[in-house]
Predicted model as a PDB file, atoms N, CA, C, CB and O in Angstrom, pLDDT in the B-factor column:
MODEL        1                                                                  
ATOM      1  N   UNK A   1     -22.036 -13.030 -29.979  1.00 43.00           N  
ATOM      2  CA  UNK A   1     -20.474 -12.745 -29.624  1.00 43.00           C  
ATOM      3  C   UNK A   1     -20.122 -11.453 -29.498  1.00 43.00           C  
ATOM      4  CB  UNK A   1     -19.531 -13.240 -30.608  1.00 43.00           C  
ATOM      5  O   UNK A   1     -20.613 -10.612 -30.250  1.00 43.00           O  
ATOM      6  N   UNK A   2     -19.338 -11.163 -28.653  1.00 51.00           N  
ATOM      7  CA  UNK A   2     -18.581  -9.735 -28.207  1.00 51.00           C  
ATOM      8  C   UNK A   2     -17.301  -9.468 -29.206  1.00 51.00           C  
ATOM      9  CB  UNK A   2     -17.942  -9.840 -26.467  1.00 51.00           C  
ATOM     10  O   UNK A   2     -16.340 -10.228 -29.319  1.00 51.00           O  
ATOM     11  N   UNK A   3     -17.497  -8.193 -29.924  1.00 55.00           N  
ATOM     12  CA  UNK A   3     -16.280  -7.773 -30.689  1.00 55.00           C  
ATOM     13  C   UNK A   3     -15.051  -7.476 -29.794  1.00 55.00           C  
ATOM     14  CB  UNK A   3     -16.605  -6.511 -31.516  1.00 55.00           C  
ATOM     15  O   UNK A   3     -15.165  -6.618 -28.919  1.00 55.00           O  
ATOM     16  N   UNK A   4     -14.171  -7.975 -29.921  1.00 59.00           N  
ATOM     17  CA  UNK A   4     -12.833  -7.826 -29.033  1.00 59.00           C  
ATOM     18  C   UNK A   4     -12.570  -6.298 -29.231  1.00 59.00           C  
ATOM     19  CB  UNK A   4     -11.407  -8.859 -29.591  1.00 59.00           C  
ATOM     20  O   UNK A   4     -12.118  -5.707 -28.250  1.00 59.00           O  
ATOM     21  N   UNK A   5     -12.813  -5.517 -30.472  1.00 69.00           N  
ATOM     22  CA  UNK A   5     -12.362  -4.185 -30.221  1.00 69.00           C  
ATOM     23  C   UNK A   5     -13.162  -3.254 -29.368  1.00 69.00           C  
ATOM     24  CB  UNK A   5     -12.200  -3.590 -31.405  1.00 69.00           C  
ATOM     25  O   UNK A   5     -12.850  -2.066 -29.288  1.00 69.00           O  
ATOM     26  N   UNK A   6     -14.205  -3.768 -28.715  1.00 82.00           N  
ATOM     27  CA  UNK A   6     -14.950  -3.261 -27.602  1.00 82.00           C  
ATOM     28  C   UNK A   6     -14.506  -3.448 -25.931  1.00 82.00           C  
ATOM     29  CB  UNK A   6     -16.228  -3.887 -27.822  1.00 82.00           C  
ATOM     30  O   UNK A   6     -15.000  -2.942 -24.924  1.00 82.00           O  
ATOM     31  N   UNK A   7     -13.548  -4.240 -26.075  1.00 86.00           N  
ATOM     32  CA  UNK A   7     -12.918  -4.839 -24.721  1.00 86.00           C  
ATOM     33  C   UNK A   7     -11.589  -4.237 -24.434  1.00 86.00           C  
ATOM     34  CB  UNK A   7     -12.704  -6.449 -24.793  1.00 86.00           C  
ATOM     35  O   UNK A   7     -10.977  -3.941 -25.461  1.00 86.00           O  
ATOM     36  N   UNK A   8     -10.990  -3.981 -23.347  1.00 89.00           N  
ATOM     37  CA  UNK A   8      -9.878  -3.659 -22.944  1.00 89.00           C  
ATOM     38  C   UNK A   8      -9.314  -4.695 -21.939  1.00 89.00           C  
ATOM     39  CB  UNK A   8      -9.983  -2.398 -22.482  1.00 89.00           C  
ATOM     40  O   UNK A   8      -9.836  -4.953 -20.854  1.00 89.00           O  
ATOM     41  N   UNK A   9      -8.282  -5.208 -22.389  1.00 90.00           N  
ATOM     42  CA  UNK A   9      -7.597  -6.514 -21.648  1.00 90.00           C  
ATOM     43  C   UNK A   9      -6.451  -5.819 -21.192  1.00 90.00           C  
ATOM     44  CB  UNK A   9      -7.181  -7.945 -22.624  1.00 90.00           C  
ATOM     45  O   UNK A   9      -5.728  -5.130 -21.912  1.00 90.00           O  
ATOM     46  N   UNK A  10      -6.272  -6.052 -19.743  1.00 91.00           N  
ATOM     47  CA  UNK A  10      -5.258  -5.754 -18.985  1.00 91.00           C  
ATOM     48  C   UNK A  10      -4.727  -6.332 -17.692  1.00 91.00           C  
ATOM     49  CB  UNK A  10      -5.450  -4.744 -18.819  1.00 91.00           C  
ATOM     50  O   UNK A  10      -5.530  -6.985 -17.026  1.00 91.00           O  
ATOM     51  N   UNK A  11      -3.552  -6.198 -17.257  1.00 94.00           N  
ATOM     52  CA  UNK A  11      -3.298  -6.651 -15.755  1.00 94.00           C  
ATOM     53  C   UNK A  11      -3.468  -5.607 -14.804  1.00 94.00           C  
ATOM     54  CB  UNK A  11      -1.898  -7.184 -15.526  1.00 94.00           C  
ATOM     55  O   UNK A  11      -3.616  -4.412 -15.061  1.00 94.00           O  
ATOM     56  N   UNK A  12      -3.424  -6.356 -13.264  1.00 95.00           N  
ATOM     57  CA  UNK A  12      -3.358  -5.400 -12.327  1.00 95.00           C  
ATOM     58  C   UNK A  12      -2.837  -6.369 -11.143  1.00 95.00           C  
ATOM     59  CB  UNK A  12      -4.791  -4.572 -12.107  1.00 95.00           C  
ATOM     60  O   UNK A  12      -2.935  -7.595 -11.106  1.00 95.00           O  
ATOM     61  N   UNK A  13      -2.246  -5.489 -10.167  1.00 96.00           N  
ATOM     62  CA  UNK A  13      -1.745  -6.100  -9.046  1.00 96.00           C  
ATOM     63  C   UNK A  13      -2.638  -5.884  -7.693  1.00 96.00           C  
ATOM     64  CB  UNK A  13      -0.355  -5.586  -8.886  1.00 96.00           C  
ATOM     65  O   UNK A  13      -2.832  -4.739  -7.284  1.00 96.00           O  
ATOM     66  N   UNK A  14      -3.043  -6.742  -7.178  1.00 97.00           N  
ATOM     67  CA  UNK A  14      -3.606  -6.483  -5.860  1.00 97.00           C  
ATOM     68  C   UNK A  14      -2.838  -5.733  -5.034  1.00 97.00           C  
ATOM     69  CB  UNK A  14      -3.890  -7.603  -5.197  1.00 97.00           C  
ATOM     70  O   UNK A  14      -1.636  -5.994  -4.988  1.00 97.00           O  
ATOM     71  N   UNK A  15      -3.365  -4.682  -4.241  1.00 96.00           N  
ATOM     72  CA  UNK A  15      -2.645  -3.784  -3.104  1.00 96.00           C  
ATOM     73  C   UNK A  15      -2.438  -4.449  -2.113  1.00 96.00           C  
ATOM     74  CB  UNK A  15      -3.307  -2.636  -2.608  1.00 96.00           C  
ATOM     75  O   UNK A  15      -1.376  -4.287  -1.511  1.00 96.00           O  
ATOM     76  N   UNK A  16      -3.509  -5.500  -1.607  1.00 96.00           N  
ATOM     77  CA  UNK A  16      -3.406  -6.246  -0.398  1.00 96.00           C  
ATOM     78  C   UNK A  16      -2.238  -7.267  -0.300  1.00 96.00           C  
ATOM     79  CB  UNK A  16      -4.655  -6.934  -0.211  1.00 96.00           C  
ATOM     80  O   UNK A  16      -1.370  -7.213   0.572  1.00 96.00           O  
ATOM     81  N   UNK A  17      -2.303  -8.178  -1.255  1.00 97.00           N  
ATOM     82  CA  UNK A  17      -1.644  -9.498  -1.277  1.00 97.00           C  
ATOM     83  C   UNK A  17      -0.554  -9.513  -2.334  1.00 97.00           C  
ATOM     84  CB  UNK A  17      -2.673 -10.631  -1.551  1.00 97.00           C  
ATOM     85  O   UNK A  17       0.385 -10.309  -2.313  1.00 97.00           O  
ATOM     86  N   UNK A  18      -0.748  -8.540  -3.297  1.00 96.00           N  
ATOM     87  CA  UNK A  18       0.327  -8.479  -4.491  1.00 96.00           C  
ATOM     88  C   UNK A  18       0.200  -9.407  -5.744  1.00 96.00           C  
ATOM     89  CB  UNK A  18       1.696  -8.815  -3.914  1.00 96.00           C  
ATOM     90  O   UNK A  18       0.973  -9.456  -6.701  1.00 96.00           O  
ATOM     91  N   UNK A  19      -1.069 -10.214  -5.509  1.00 97.00           N  
ATOM     92  CA  UNK A  19      -1.356 -11.108  -6.536  1.00 97.00           C  
ATOM     93  C   UNK A  19      -1.529 -10.233  -8.012  1.00 97.00           C  
ATOM     94  CB  UNK A  19      -2.718 -11.946  -6.084  1.00 97.00           C  
ATOM     95  O   UNK A  19      -2.303  -9.276  -8.004  1.00 97.00           O  
ATOM     96  N   UNK A  20      -0.873 -10.544  -9.138  1.00 96.00           N  
ATOM     97  CA  UNK A  20      -1.241  -9.893 -10.432  1.00 96.00           C  
ATOM     98  C   UNK A  20      -2.197 -10.829 -10.888  1.00 96.00           C  
ATOM     99  CB  UNK A  20      -0.055  -9.640 -11.483  1.00 96.00           C  
ATOM    100  O   UNK A  20      -2.106 -11.999 -10.515  1.00 96.00           O  
ATOM    101  N   UNK A  21      -3.113 -10.461 -11.656  1.00 95.00           N  
ATOM    102  CA  UNK A  21      -4.015 -11.129 -12.319  1.00 95.00           C  
ATOM    103  C   UNK A  21      -4.493 -10.193 -13.657  1.00 95.00           C  
ATOM    104  CB  UNK A  21      -5.151 -11.495 -11.293  1.00 95.00           C  
ATOM    105  O   UNK A  21      -4.088  -9.041 -13.812  1.00 95.00           O  
ATOM    106  N   UNK A  22      -5.330 -10.806 -14.505  1.00 94.00           N  
ATOM    107  CA  UNK A  22      -5.589 -10.175 -15.684  1.00 94.00           C  
ATOM    108  C   UNK A  22      -7.408 -10.126 -15.910  1.00 94.00           C  
ATOM    109  CB  UNK A  22      -4.703 -11.058 -16.893  1.00 94.00           C  
ATOM    110  O   UNK A  22      -8.119 -11.084 -15.609  1.00 94.00           O  
ATOM    111  N   UNK A  23      -7.851  -9.049 -16.390  1.00 93.00           N  
ATOM    112  CA  UNK A  23      -9.174  -8.716 -16.427  1.00 93.00           C  
ATOM    113  C   UNK A  23      -9.670  -7.990 -17.832  1.00 93.00           C  
ATOM    114  CB  UNK A  23      -9.400  -7.845 -15.225  1.00 93.00           C  
ATOM    115  O   UNK A  23      -8.851  -7.668 -18.693  1.00 93.00           O  
ATOM    116  N   UNK A  24     -10.863  -7.802 -17.954  1.00 91.00           N  
ATOM    117  CA  UNK A  24     -11.466  -7.310 -18.923  1.00 91.00           C  
ATOM    118  C   UNK A  24     -12.349  -6.184 -18.713  1.00 91.00           C  
ATOM    119  CB  UNK A  24     -12.027  -8.211 -19.444  1.00 91.00           C  
ATOM    120  O   UNK A  24     -13.268  -6.326 -17.906  1.00 91.00           O  
ATOM    121  N   UNK A  25     -12.189  -4.978 -19.382  1.00 90.00           N  
ATOM    122  CA  UNK A  25     -13.185  -4.029 -19.137  1.00 90.00           C  
ATOM    123  C   UNK A  25     -13.830  -3.527 -20.708  1.00 90.00           C  
ATOM    124  CB  UNK A  25     -12.462  -2.757 -18.214  1.00 90.00           C  
ATOM    125  O   UNK A  25     -13.133  -3.403 -21.716  1.00 90.00           O  
ATOM    126  N   UNK A  26     -15.167  -3.304 -20.646  1.00 86.00           N  
ATOM    127  CA  UNK A  26     -15.966  -2.802 -21.962  1.00 86.00           C  
ATOM    128  C   UNK A  26     -15.258  -1.279 -22.013  1.00 86.00           C  
ATOM    129  CB  UNK A  26     -17.956  -2.774 -21.764  1.00 86.00           C  
ATOM    130  O   UNK A  26     -14.996  -0.609 -21.014  1.00 86.00           O  
ATOM    131  N   UNK A  27     -15.020  -0.902 -23.348  1.00 80.00           N  
ATOM    132  CA  UNK A  27     -14.574   0.514 -23.857  1.00 80.00           C  
ATOM    133  C   UNK A  27     -15.255   1.254 -22.841  1.00 80.00           C  
ATOM    134  CB  UNK A  27     -15.010   0.981 -25.451  1.00 80.00           C  
ATOM    135  O   UNK A  27     -14.698   1.887 -21.944  1.00 80.00           O  
ATOM    136  N   UNK A  28     -16.752   1.120 -23.063  1.00 82.00           N  
ATOM    137  CA  UNK A  28     -17.437   2.487 -22.579  1.00 82.00           C  
ATOM    138  C   UNK A  28     -17.356   2.368 -20.993  1.00 82.00           C  
ATOM    139  CB  UNK A  28     -19.166   2.673 -23.144  1.00 82.00           C  
ATOM    140  O   UNK A  28     -17.970   3.247 -20.389  1.00 82.00           O  
ATOM    141  N   UNK A  29     -16.691   1.413 -20.227  1.00 82.00           N  
ATOM    142  CA  UNK A  29     -16.762   1.441 -18.803  1.00 82.00           C  
ATOM    143  C   UNK A  29     -15.615   1.976 -18.507  1.00 82.00           C  
ATOM    144  CB  UNK A  29     -16.983   0.202 -18.114  1.00 82.00           C  
ATOM    145  O   UNK A  29     -14.541   1.728 -19.054  1.00 82.00           O  
ATOM    146  N   UNK A  30     -15.913   3.086 -17.211  1.00 80.00           N  
ATOM    147  CA  UNK A  30     -14.944   3.804 -16.856  1.00 80.00           C  
ATOM    148  C   UNK A  30     -13.936   3.012 -15.535  1.00 80.00           C  
ATOM    149  CB  UNK A  30     -15.654   5.178 -16.500  1.00 80.00           C  
ATOM    150  O   UNK A  30     -12.784   3.316 -15.224  1.00 80.00           O  
ATOM    151  N   UNK A  31     -14.823   1.913 -14.918  1.00 89.00           N  
ATOM    152  CA  UNK A  31     -14.212   1.232 -14.160  1.00 89.00           C  
ATOM    153  C   UNK A  31     -15.175  -0.008 -13.878  1.00 89.00           C  
ATOM    154  CB  UNK A  31     -13.781   2.042 -13.059  1.00 89.00           C  
ATOM    155  O   UNK A  31     -16.266  -0.191 -14.418  1.00 89.00           O  
ATOM    156  N   UNK A  32     -14.612  -0.758 -13.007  1.00 91.00           N  
ATOM    157  CA  UNK A  32     -15.326  -2.094 -12.614  1.00 91.00           C  
ATOM    158  C   UNK A  32     -14.888  -2.632 -11.165  1.00 91.00           C  
ATOM    159  CB  UNK A  32     -14.964  -3.266 -13.739  1.00 91.00           C  
ATOM    160  O   UNK A  32     -13.694  -2.713 -10.878  1.00 91.00           O  
ATOM    161  N   UNK A  33     -15.675  -2.917 -10.464  1.00 93.00           N  
ATOM    162  CA  UNK A  33     -15.747  -3.823  -9.544  1.00 93.00           C  
ATOM    163  C   UNK A  33     -15.399  -5.079  -9.413  1.00 93.00           C  
ATOM    164  CB  UNK A  33     -16.581  -3.850  -9.328  1.00 93.00           C  
ATOM    165  O   UNK A  33     -16.347  -5.771  -9.786  1.00 93.00           O  
ATOM    166  N   UNK A  34     -14.305  -5.873  -8.990  1.00 94.00           N  
ATOM    167  CA  UNK A  34     -14.149  -7.272  -9.040  1.00 94.00           C  
ATOM    168  C   UNK A  34     -13.480  -7.568  -7.730  1.00 94.00           C  
ATOM    169  CB  UNK A  34     -13.346  -7.769 -10.296  1.00 94.00           C  
ATOM    170  O   UNK A  34     -13.128  -6.683  -6.950  1.00 94.00           O  
ATOM    171  N   UNK A  35     -13.299  -9.014  -7.500  1.00 94.00           N  
ATOM    172  CA  UNK A  35     -12.612  -9.232  -6.420  1.00 94.00           C  
ATOM    173  C   UNK A  35     -11.337  -9.930  -6.808  1.00 94.00           C  
ATOM    174  CB  UNK A  35     -13.399  -9.937  -5.480  1.00 94.00           C  
ATOM    175  O   UNK A  35     -11.313 -10.623  -7.824  1.00 94.00           O  
ATOM    176  N   UNK A  36     -10.261  -9.775  -6.033  1.00 94.00           N  
ATOM    177  CA  UNK A  36      -8.871 -10.369  -6.240  1.00 94.00           C  
ATOM    178  C   UNK A  36      -9.471 -12.158  -6.280  1.00 94.00           C  
ATOM    179  CB  UNK A  36      -7.557  -9.845  -4.679  1.00 94.00           C  
ATOM    180  O   UNK A  36     -10.315 -12.747  -5.605  1.00 94.00           O  
ATOM    181  N   UNK A  37      -8.691 -12.537  -7.257  1.00 93.00           N  
ATOM    182  CA  UNK A  37      -8.870 -14.129  -7.408  1.00 93.00           C  
ATOM    183  C   UNK A  37      -8.069 -14.803  -6.249  1.00 93.00           C  
ATOM    184  CB  UNK A  37      -8.270 -14.718  -8.934  1.00 93.00           C  
ATOM    185  O   UNK A  37      -8.331 -15.970  -5.956  1.00 93.00           O  
ATOM    186  N   UNK A  38      -7.152 -14.147  -5.613  1.00 95.00           N  
ATOM    187  CA  UNK A  38      -6.510 -15.003  -4.536  1.00 95.00           C  
ATOM    188  C   UNK A  38      -6.836 -14.519  -3.023  1.00 95.00           C  
ATOM    189  CB  UNK A  38      -4.910 -14.980  -4.761  1.00 95.00           C  
ATOM    190  O   UNK A  38      -7.020 -15.369  -2.152  1.00 95.00           O  
ATOM    191  N   UNK A  39      -6.902 -13.184  -2.740  1.00 95.00           N  
ATOM    192  CA  UNK A  39      -7.267 -13.122  -1.336  1.00 95.00           C  
ATOM    193  C   UNK A  39      -9.004 -12.503  -1.413  1.00 95.00           C  
ATOM    194  CB  UNK A  39      -6.026 -11.984  -0.428  1.00 95.00           C  
ATOM    195  O   UNK A  39      -9.478 -12.194  -0.319  1.00 95.00           O  
ATOM    196  N   UNK A  40      -9.499 -12.409  -2.087  1.00 93.00           N  
ATOM    197  CA  UNK A  40     -10.911 -11.817  -2.337  1.00 93.00           C  
ATOM    198  C   UNK A  40     -11.313 -10.371  -1.869  1.00 93.00           C  
ATOM    199  CB  UNK A  40     -11.868 -12.706  -1.680  1.00 93.00           C  
ATOM    200  O   UNK A  40     -12.462 -10.000  -1.630  1.00 93.00           O  
ATOM    201  N   UNK A  41     -10.318  -9.720  -1.793  1.00 94.00           N  
ATOM    202  CA  UNK A  41     -10.543  -8.326  -1.404  1.00 94.00           C  
ATOM    203  C   UNK A  41     -11.133  -7.916  -2.591  1.00 94.00           C  
ATOM    204  CB  UNK A  41      -9.295  -7.467  -0.966  1.00 94.00           C  
ATOM    205  O   UNK A  41     -10.781  -8.312  -3.702  1.00 94.00           O  
ATOM    206  N   UNK A  42     -12.218  -6.958  -2.320  1.00 95.00           N  
ATOM    207  CA  UNK A  42     -13.210  -6.191  -3.267  1.00 95.00           C  
ATOM    208  C   UNK A  42     -12.066  -4.917  -3.908  1.00 95.00           C  
ATOM    209  CB  UNK A  42     -14.809  -5.442  -2.210  1.00 95.00           C  
ATOM    210  O   UNK A  42     -11.506  -4.067  -3.216  1.00 95.00           O  
ATOM    211  N   UNK A  43     -11.964  -5.055  -5.092  1.00 96.00           N  
ATOM    212  CA  UNK A  43     -11.119  -4.208  -5.869  1.00 96.00           C  
ATOM    213  C   UNK A  43     -12.010  -3.200  -6.924  1.00 96.00           C  
ATOM    214  CB  UNK A  43     -10.094  -5.195  -6.675  1.00 96.00           C  
ATOM    215  O   UNK A  43     -13.057  -3.543  -7.473  1.00 96.00           O  
ATOM    216  N   UNK A  44     -11.341  -1.873  -7.073  1.00 95.00           N  
ATOM    217  CA  UNK A  44     -11.956  -1.134  -8.163  1.00 95.00           C  
ATOM    218  C   UNK A  44     -10.700  -1.017  -9.037  1.00 95.00           C  
ATOM    219  CB  UNK A  44     -12.683   0.332  -7.728  1.00 95.00           C  
ATOM    220  O   UNK A  44      -9.654  -0.502  -8.640  1.00 95.00           O  
ATOM    221  N   UNK A  45     -10.900  -1.567 -10.330  1.00 95.00           N  
ATOM    222  CA  UNK A  45      -9.979  -1.409 -11.721  1.00 95.00           C  
ATOM    223  C   UNK A  45     -10.514  -0.536 -12.326  1.00 95.00           C  
ATOM    224  CB  UNK A  45      -9.818  -2.550 -12.702  1.00 95.00           C  
ATOM    225  O   UNK A  45     -11.719  -0.295 -12.252  1.00 95.00           O  
ATOM    226  N   UNK A  46      -9.503   0.226 -13.192  1.00 93.00           N  
ATOM    227  CA  UNK A  46     -10.043   1.293 -14.293  1.00 93.00           C  
ATOM    228  C   UNK A  46      -8.887   1.365 -15.291  1.00 93.00           C  
ATOM    229  CB  UNK A  46     -10.401   2.917 -13.638  1.00 93.00           C  
ATOM    230  O   UNK A  46      -7.703   1.193 -14.999  1.00 93.00           O  
ATOM    231  N   UNK A  47      -9.309   1.602 -16.338  1.00 89.00           N  
ATOM    232  CA  UNK A  47      -8.327   1.768 -17.561  1.00 89.00           C  
ATOM    233  C   UNK A  47      -7.562   2.817 -17.757  1.00 89.00           C  
ATOM    234  CB  UNK A  47      -8.912   1.728 -18.677  1.00 89.00           C  
ATOM    235  O   UNK A  47      -8.082   3.915 -17.956  1.00 89.00           O  
ATOM    236  N   UNK A  48      -6.183   2.654 -17.733  1.00 87.00           N  
ATOM    237  CA  UNK A  48      -5.333   3.892 -17.796  1.00 87.00           C  
ATOM    238  C   UNK A  48      -5.304   4.315 -19.441  1.00 87.00           C  
ATOM    239  CB  UNK A  48      -3.694   3.552 -17.131  1.00 87.00           C  
ATOM    240  O   UNK A  48      -4.275   4.884 -19.805  1.00 87.00           O  
ATOM    241  N   UNK A  49      -6.024   4.155 -20.140  1.00 79.00           N  
ATOM    242  CA  UNK A  49      -6.120   4.503 -21.702  1.00 79.00           C  
ATOM    243  C   UNK A  49      -6.204   3.313 -22.686  1.00 79.00           C  
ATOM    244  CB  UNK A  49      -4.848   5.323 -22.140  1.00 79.00           C  
ATOM    245  O   UNK A  49      -5.701   2.247 -22.329  1.00 79.00           O  
ATOM    246  N   UNK A  50      -6.585   3.374 -23.463  1.00 75.00           N  
ATOM    247  CA  UNK A  50      -6.930   2.695 -24.498  1.00 75.00           C  
ATOM    248  C   UNK A  50      -5.424   1.914 -24.895  1.00 75.00           C  
ATOM    249  CB  UNK A  50      -7.625   3.719 -25.624  1.00 75.00           C  
ATOM    250  O   UNK A  50      -5.435   0.712 -25.161  1.00 75.00           O  
ATOM    251  N   UNK A  51      -4.122   2.713 -24.911  1.00 79.00           N  
ATOM    252  CA  UNK A  51      -2.977   1.994 -25.363  1.00 79.00           C  
ATOM    253  C   UNK A  51      -2.216   1.210 -24.124  1.00 79.00           C  
ATOM    254  CB  UNK A  51      -2.012   3.036 -26.085  1.00 79.00           C  
ATOM    255  O   UNK A  51      -1.210   0.533 -24.338  1.00 79.00           O  
ATOM    256  N   UNK A  52      -2.765   1.358 -22.866  1.00 82.00           N  
ATOM    257  CA  UNK A  52      -1.982   0.574 -21.885  1.00 82.00           C  
ATOM    258  C   UNK A  52      -2.559  -0.787 -21.506  1.00 82.00           C  
ATOM    259  CB  UNK A  52      -1.831   1.367 -20.649  1.00 82.00           C  
ATOM    260  O   UNK A  52      -3.778  -0.956 -21.494  1.00 82.00           O  
ATOM    261  N   UNK A  53      -1.802  -1.643 -21.233  1.00 87.00           N  
ATOM    262  CA  UNK A  53      -2.036  -3.179 -20.831  1.00 87.00           C  
ATOM    263  C   UNK A  53      -2.187  -3.276 -19.492  1.00 87.00           C  
ATOM    264  CB  UNK A  53      -0.911  -4.147 -21.204  1.00 87.00           C  
ATOM    265  O   UNK A  53      -2.401  -4.392 -19.020  1.00 87.00           O  
ATOM    266  N   UNK A  54      -2.108  -2.162 -18.654  1.00 91.00           N  
ATOM    267  CA  UNK A  54      -2.127  -2.263 -17.011  1.00 91.00           C  
ATOM    268  C   UNK A  54      -3.163  -1.315 -16.715  1.00 91.00           C  
ATOM    269  CB  UNK A  54      -0.652  -1.845 -16.168  1.00 91.00           C  
ATOM    270  O   UNK A  54      -3.337  -0.192 -17.188  1.00 91.00           O  
ATOM    271  N   UNK A  55      -4.020  -2.137 -15.597  1.00 93.00           N  
ATOM    272  CA  UNK A  55      -5.016  -1.148 -15.221  1.00 93.00           C  
ATOM    273  C   UNK A  55      -4.719  -0.474 -13.791  1.00 93.00           C  
ATOM    274  CB  UNK A  55      -6.417  -1.845 -15.218  1.00 93.00           C  
ATOM    275  O   UNK A  55      -4.009  -1.071 -12.982  1.00 93.00           O  
ATOM    276  N   UNK A  56      -5.242   0.706 -13.514  1.00 94.00           N  
ATOM    277  CA  UNK A  56      -5.256   1.253 -12.429  1.00 94.00           C  
ATOM    278  C   UNK A  56      -5.730   0.578 -11.275  1.00 94.00           C  
ATOM    279  CB  UNK A  56      -5.802   2.219 -12.593  1.00 94.00           C  
ATOM    280  O   UNK A  56      -6.742   0.080 -11.767  1.00 94.00           O  
ATOM    281  N   UNK A  57      -5.725   0.124  -9.840  1.00 96.00           N  
ATOM    282  CA  UNK A  57      -6.342  -0.582  -9.142  1.00 96.00           C  
ATOM    283  C   UNK A  57      -6.484   0.151  -7.769  1.00 96.00           C  
ATOM    284  CB  UNK A  57      -5.753  -1.815  -9.166  1.00 96.00           C  
ATOM    285  O   UNK A  57      -5.625   0.971  -7.446  1.00 96.00           O  
ATOM    286  N   UNK A  58      -7.610  -0.138  -6.903  1.00 95.00           N  
ATOM    287  CA  UNK A  58      -7.591   0.279  -5.662  1.00 95.00           C  
ATOM    288  C   UNK A  58      -8.499  -0.317  -4.778  1.00 95.00           C  
ATOM    289  CB  UNK A  58      -7.736   1.505  -5.650  1.00 95.00           C  
ATOM    290  O   UNK A  58      -9.581  -0.576  -5.304  1.00 95.00           O  
ATOM    291  N   UNK A  59      -8.376  -0.655  -3.433  1.00 95.00           N  
ATOM    292  CA  UNK A  59      -9.462  -1.178  -2.694  1.00 95.00           C  
ATOM    293  C   UNK A  59     -10.440  -0.368  -2.782  1.00 95.00           C  
ATOM    294  CB  UNK A  59      -9.227  -1.436  -1.416  1.00 95.00           C  
ATOM    295  O   UNK A  59     -10.401   0.859  -2.689  1.00 95.00           O  
ATOM    296  N   UNK A  60     -11.745  -1.353  -3.044  1.00 92.00           N  
ATOM    297  CA  UNK A  60     -13.229  -0.513  -3.380  1.00 92.00           C  
ATOM    298  C   UNK A  60     -13.670  -0.092  -2.184  1.00 92.00           C  
ATOM    299  CB  UNK A  60     -14.501  -1.383  -4.071  1.00 92.00           C  
ATOM    300  O   UNK A  60     -13.105  -0.378  -1.128  1.00 92.00           O  
ATOM    301  N   UNK A  61     -14.604   0.542  -2.267  1.00 83.00           N  
ATOM    302  CA  UNK A  61     -15.357   1.008  -0.907  1.00 83.00           C  
ATOM    303  C   UNK A  61     -16.306   0.046  -0.614  1.00 83.00           C  
ATOM    304  CB  UNK A  61     -16.113   2.416  -0.973  1.00 83.00           C  
ATOM    305  O   UNK A  61     -16.352  -0.229   0.585  1.00 83.00           O  
ATOM    306  N   UNK A  62     -17.053  -0.535  -1.304  1.00 68.00           N  
ATOM    307  CA  UNK A  62     -18.137  -1.360  -1.342  1.00 68.00           C  
ATOM    308  C   UNK A  62     -17.782  -2.701  -1.733  1.00 68.00           C  
ATOM    309  CB  UNK A  62     -19.102  -0.850  -2.168  1.00 68.00           C  
ATOM    310  O   UNK A  62     -17.163  -2.824  -2.789  1.00 68.00           O  
ATOM    311  N   UNK A  63     -18.100  -3.835  -0.988  1.00 60.00           N  
ATOM    312  CA  UNK A  63     -17.774  -5.156  -1.504  1.00 60.00           C  
ATOM    313  C   UNK A  63     -18.552  -5.300  -2.872  1.00 60.00           C  
ATOM    314  CB  UNK A  63     -18.178  -6.323  -0.432  1.00 60.00           C  
ATOM    315  O   UNK A  63     -19.581  -4.751  -3.266  1.00 60.00           O  
ATOM    316  N   UNK A  64     -17.684  -6.256  -3.481  1.00 56.00           N  
ATOM    317  CA  UNK A  64     -18.485  -6.788  -4.937  1.00 56.00           C  
ATOM    318  C   UNK A  64     -19.757  -7.524  -4.661  1.00 56.00           C  
ATOM    319  CB  UNK A  64     -17.542  -7.899  -5.862  1.00 56.00           C  
ATOM    320  O   UNK A  64     -20.017  -8.066  -3.587  1.00 56.00           O  
ATOM    321  N   UNK A  65     -20.411  -7.505  -5.555  1.00 57.00           N  
ATOM    322  CA  UNK A  65     -21.467  -8.414  -5.369  1.00 57.00           C  
ATOM    323  C   UNK A  65     -21.201  -9.858  -5.925  1.00 57.00           C  
ATOM    324  CB  UNK A  65     -22.662  -7.837  -5.991  1.00 57.00           C  
ATOM    325  O   UNK A  65     -20.439 -10.035  -6.877  1.00 57.00           O  
ATOM    326  N   UNK A  66     -21.665 -10.579  -5.481  1.00 54.00           N  
ATOM    327  CA  UNK A  66     -21.408 -12.291  -5.864  1.00 54.00           C  
ATOM    328  C   UNK A  66     -22.636 -13.076  -6.456  1.00 54.00           C  
ATOM    329  CB  UNK A  66     -21.013 -13.203  -4.418  1.00 54.00           C  
ATOM    330  O   UNK A  66     -22.527 -14.267  -6.745  1.00 54.00           O  
TER     331      UNK A  66                                                      
ENDMDL                                                                          
END                                                                             
């Protein structure tokens, strides 16, 4: 079981379709590549800091692995 203190949970808005969703990042991760759950655009999300509930997001340069 993962300790919840090791996870950052936050929201992001897809810059392509505007869909808002929630994801988790490990505290040690700077960023993660995910796909928008609505339009399947590859995205790179990153934490804005441990006190923020919103993640920074941009379209990823590389497609996400499936």
